[in-house]
N, C-alpha and C positions, 0 to 999 in steps of 0.2 A: 786949892786942894787937888792933888794929883789923882786922876781917875785910876781905878784899880785895874781895868782891862781895856784893851784896844776897842773891843766890840762887845755888845750885849750877846750877840749870837753869830757864830761862824757856821755856815752851811758848806759842807764839803761834797761837791758834785752838783752839776746844774741840770741834771736830767729831770724826769717826771717828778720824782719825790723832792729833789733839792730845789727846783725852781718853784714848785707849789709852796713849799715851806718858806723859802726866802721872801717871796712876794707877800704872803700873808703876814709874816712877822714884820716886814718893813711897813706895810700898811697900818699895822697896829702900833707903830711908833718905836720899834726897836732899832738900834743901830746895828745893821746887818752887813756882813761880808760874805761873799759867795766865791768859793774856790773851785776852779775847773782845770783839770789836767789836760784834757783833750779839746773837743769842740763844744762850744756853748750850746746848751739845749739838750745835751746828752744823746744817747743812742736812738731814742724814739724819733727825733727830728732828723738826725744826721745819717743813721745807718740802718735802722730797722723799720718800725711801723710805717712812717710816712713815705720814705723812698720805696719800700717794698710794696706798699699799697698802690702807689702811683704806677710802678712798673707792672705790677700784676693787672691793674685796671687796663693799661694799654695792651698788654699781651692777650688778655682774655677778650677784650673788645675785638682784636684782630681775629681771634679764634671763632668768636660768635659771627663775625662778618663772613668768614670762610664758610661757616655752616649755613649761611643765608640761602644757599641753593635749595635747602629743604623747604623753604617758603616761597620759592620762585624768584629769589633775588639773585641776579647774576653776579658771581664773585670770582669768575675764572681769571681775570686779570688783576686781582687784588694784590697790592704790594705794601710793604712797609719799609721805612728807612731806619735802620738800627741806630746809627748815631743820633738821629733826631729823637728816637724813643728814649735813649739814655739821657739826652738833654732835657726831655720833658720831665723825667724822673727828678733830675737835679733841680729844675725850676720849681717843681712842686714842693720840694724840701725847702728851697730858699724862701718861697712865699709863706711857708709855715713857720719860718723863723729859724731855720737851721744855721748854726754857727754864728748867731747874732746875739749880742749882749745888750742891745739898746733898751729892750723892755726892762731889764734889771737896772740899768743906769737911770732910766726915767723914774724908777721907783726909789731912787736914792740908795741903791745897794752898791757897796764897794765890790767891784769885780776884780778878782786876783787870779791870774793865769799861772798854773804850775801844779806840781804834785805836792800834796800835803802829807806831812808825817808828824804824828804826835811826839812831843818831847816830854810832856808831863800831862797832868789832868786838865790843865788850863792853857797849854801852849802847843802850837804846831809850828813847824818850819816849812816855808814854801820858798824854794830856791835858797837865797841867802837871807831871807827875811823871817824873823820870828814874830808870830802873831798870837795874841792872847785873847781869850773870850770868857765870859761868865758861863756861857752854855754853847754846846756844839750839837749839830745834827749831821750824822754821817749818812750820805746818800750816794756812795760811789758805784753802786750798781754791780754788774757782773761782766766778765769777759770770757772769751773762749777758753774752755778747760783743756787741760793736757789730753791729747788724743791717745797717747800710747802707741802711735803709729811710727814706724821707722821711716824717716824722711831724710835722705841725703841733702846736702846743701845745694847741689846742682839741680834739684827738682823743685820747680815752682808750683804753687797751688794757691787757691783762693779760700778766703773765709767769708761768712755771710756779709760782713761789713764792707767788703770790696768786690763781691761777686757780681754785683749789678753794674760795676764800672769796667767790666772786661771790654777792651776797645773794639773787638770784632766778635761777631756772633760765633761761638765755638761750633765746630763740626760735630763733636761728641763731648758729652759731659758725664763724669762719674760723680754722683752726690753721695757722700758718706754721712749717713744719719737720716732716718726716716721719721723724725719728729716733725713738729709744725714747720720750722724753718726749712728743713730738708725737703719736705713735700712741696712747699711753696716754690722753692728754687727749681725743683724738678719739673713742675708743671709750667713754670715761666719759660724755661728754655725749650721745653717740648712744644709749647704753643707757638714759639717763634721758628721752629724747624730743626733744632738740634736733636741729635740722637742721644737719648738720656738713659743712664742706668742709675738706680738708687739702691743702696745697700744698708742694712741695719742688722745688728746682732739680735734684735727682738724677732718674735715670730710673726709680726704684722706691721703694716704701716700705721703711723700714729699710735704707738703702743700705750700712750697715756690715756687715750680715749677708749670707749667701749668697743668690744669686738666687732659689732655690726659696722662701725665706722671704717675699720680697717678692711673689712670684706668689700664694702661698696667702693671704697677708694681704690682697692686693688683692681676691681673690674674697670673702673674709669681709667686707671693708668694703662691697662692693657689696650683700651681703645685709643689712648693717646700715644701708643707705641713706646711707653716707658717700661723698660725692663726692671722688674722688681726682684731683688735678692734679699729675702729675709733669712734670719738665722745665719748671717754671714758676717764674719769679723775681719775687717781690713787690717792687715798687719804691716804692710810696707808699700812705699811708692818707689818706683825706679824710673830713670830716664831711658827712653827708648827712641832714639833719634830725636825728632822734633816733638814726639809725643811722650806720654807717660804710661808706665805699666802699673796697674793697681793689682797688688797681690792680696788675696784674701783666703780665709779658711771657711769652707762650707761642707757640711756633711762629713767632717773629719778629713777632708782632702784640701790640699793647697791648690788654688786656681788663680788665674790672672786674666785681666782684660786690658786691652790697649785703647787709650782715649787721648783726646787732645787737651782736655781740661779736667782738673779735679777740684771739687769744692767740698771743704770739710764743714759739715753742719752737725757737729758731735756734741753740742750742748755747751753750757757755760758754768762758771763758778764765781762766787762772790769775790769782789776786789777787796781783800782783807789786808793787803800789804800796806799798812798805814801806821806802823809803830804802835799798835793797839796795846801791846804789853806795857809800853811806857806810860800809858794812861790808866792801866788797870782794867781795861775793858775786856770782858770775857767773850770768847768766840771759839768756833770750831772751823773746820774746812768747809762746812755747810753754811757758814755765815755768822754774823754777830747775834748773840743771844739778847732778846728783848722781851719785856712783859707786854701786857695788853695796852699799855700806854706808849709803847715804843721806847721806853726807857731801858738803857743798858744796865750793866752791873755798876756803873758809875752814875750817880743820880742826876748830874747836870749834863750828861752826854746821852743823846738819843740817836736812833738809827731807823731808817725807813727805806722801803723799796727792796730791790733785789739783793742788797747787801745783807738782809736778814734771812735769806734763803726762802725755801718754800715756793709757793705759787708765784710765777713771774708774769707781771702784766702792768700796763700803764694804770689801769683802774685800781689795782691793789696799791701801787706806789702812791697814788693820790690819797687814798684812804689813810695809809700809814702817815703821810706827811701832815694831813689835817689833824689827825689824832696827836701826833708829836707836838705840833705847834700849839694846839690847844693847851697842852700841859706845860709847855715852855712858857706860855703867857700866863699860866696859873689861873685860867678862867673857866676850866671845864673838867668834868669827870668822865669825859668821852673815852671809850675804849674801842679798839679795832674790831669791827664787825664785818666779816666777809660774806655774810648770807646774801645770796642772790648775785654774787660776783660772776661775770660772764667771761669765759675763756674762748677766744675765737681763733681758728686757723683759716687763713685766707686762700684756701684752695678753691677749685671750681668743681662742685659747689662748695660753699663755705661750710665749716663745721663750728658749731657753738655749743659749749657745755656749761651748764649752770648747776650749782649746788653739788650734791653728792652723786657720784656715778654708780652704776651697777657694780663695777669692779670694786669700788670702795666698799660697798655693802657686802659683797662676797668675802672680801678680806676680813671684815669685822663681824662676819656671821650675823648680819642684820637682816631680819625678815622684811621683805618688801612686796609690793605688787607693782607690776609694770605693764605698760601698754605701748606697742610700737605701731605706728601708722605710716605706710609708705606714701610717697608724694602722689601716687596715682589716686589716693583717696580724695583729692580735691581737684576741681576743674582747672585750676591754674596750671597743672602739669600738662593737660591737653592743649591749653591755650598757648603755652610757651615751648612745648615739646621737651620738657624736662621731667625725667622719670627716675633719675639716680638720687636717692636720698630717702630720708624718713624723719619722723619725730618720735622720740621716746620720752614718756613721762614715768617718773618713779614716785611711788607713794609709800609713806611709812605706816607704822601700825596705827597711828591716830587718824589715818585717812587723808592727811594733808600731803601736798606735793613737796618732796624733799630734794628733787633734782631732775635733770632731764638733758637730752641731747637733741639738737636740731642739725640736720644735714640737708641743706637746701639752698637755693639762691637767696641771698640776703639773710642768711641764718642769724647774723648778729642782730639784725633788726627784729626778726621774729622772736628771738630768744629774750628780748627785753620784756615781753609780756611774761615769759616764764620766770624771769628774775623777780618781778613783782610778786608772782605767785609763791615762789620759794621764800622770799623775804618776809611776806606777810601771811604765810602758812595757810594758803587757800586750799580748799578741797576740790574734788572733781566737779561737783555741782556748781560751785561758785565760779570756777573757770569757764565752764560750759555756758553759763548764763550771761557772761559778758558779751555784748554785741561785737561781732566780727565782720569785717568787710567781706561781702560775698565774692566768690570766685577769685580769691587772693590767697597768698601763702599763709596768711594768719589763720585761715580756717583749719590748718593742720592742728593747731593747739586745741581749738574747740572740738574738732572731730575726735582727737585722742581723749580729751576729757569726757566727752559724751559716751565713748565706748567703755570708759572705766566706771561710769556711774552705776 
């Protein structure tokens, strides 16, 4: 008897969501194919989280070593080798599994390289091959969105995915976009000695975060000699000899700056060019529409990760994938639950946001109570000479914590406690009564909770 489909499940995209889903499905006994148009492992391993994390770790280690003079450590002759630093970043990605499909092949997953496009509800075409499946999971992520900036063909520039591969350290860098990636890029090159300018149409750095974050980071950027241009809209790039001229509007006036390198960190948009209309899958420019089970408008087609729009992170992508696979396998009534999800920006210091922000509450006219505690409130700040940052806890009407922000060294780790508190609806007394390590950053959470009691 001829089988009806080539595969039980075809997963399109091998990034965070796609790889998680494919591996779970294969382990559960499904005949799975994984389609990847670019590099195996997706952006997390190849171009964003892992390489950025490695590069920032190296740059900030150098920055901290230079500051060692504050503690009596001689750093006058300190040097770094830029090509070696770049190679370290590449090796870190390779060790993490960048552009490697062996983990999928070992799981008996059929790996197919190429761009997928739906021909019907049960068929896609990849190159010259038509592939059919009983079920699909779309996990194609997102790519750099249209910037709207006028850029002639003779003007070169970088995007986040290749900015860390610049062969020689730029003398001067203009970063367009002051979101998470833009701020990370700006601090990276500034730490290594480049002259850096960062611009954004918003009124503050990290506009998705609460106002206090932008204020503290602005002060830090000034100390790092990073020039910040808020409420500035870049309209064009021009060639100026071997350099580039960045033309922007600020305060109703057209201005320009000459730099050696331009990096566009202007955000991303879901990769929806997949022939979705041929399959009857509903979508908008913001992404594919899904329900709480990650099912699309077509019952046997699911979507997970950045392709669905909204909050973009590895953590969300994995949640989406696990929910989708649970329903593909028909073994669960699991739904997507993002309570306690942590969003981290790897600046120095880190910024971590959990749950509902104060800005969210203001937009929805939600009554809250909040407490802000500066780093100076705990002895760890004196021990490490770190004073830039704070912890903010937000409590709802019921008295339970509904969100918070941590701006501190190792903020992602500190915020893990806050994630538990949000997810399990803890109140200030319950948080304060949890034992905390003395003279460590975790005391910030306890101190904030005690002051709210």
